[in-house]
C-alpha positions, 0 to 999 in steps of 0.5 A: 734852515728850511727847504721847499717841498711841493706836493700834489693833493686832491682838491678837497684836501686843498679846500679843507687845508685852506678852510682850516687855515682861515678858521685858525688864523694859521698858514697852510704851510704851517698846518701842513708842516705840523700835520707832517711832523705828527705823521712822521713822529707817529710812524717812526714810533710805530716802526721802531716798536715793530723792529724792536718786537721782531728782535725780541721775537728772533731772540725767543723772548715772548710773554708767558701765558700767565703774563698775557692772561694778567694783561687781559685780566687788567684791561677786562676789569677796567672795561667792566 
């Protein structure tokens, strides 16, 4: 089941959406739905990770100095 959602967008966004729809052969609705789904998935993940981190912090569960240094060393060696 689907429902209708009406939103106001700047003309430039509407133009870009129409242009992309034409180039890809997709409908504007399909493109907008995909964009919203991807945004929601990303934001829900980020907010859930923030909440999990706050729960850990409230419990006093922090990484040790050695653990933090190990992560920095790992990424520094890959960058060099």
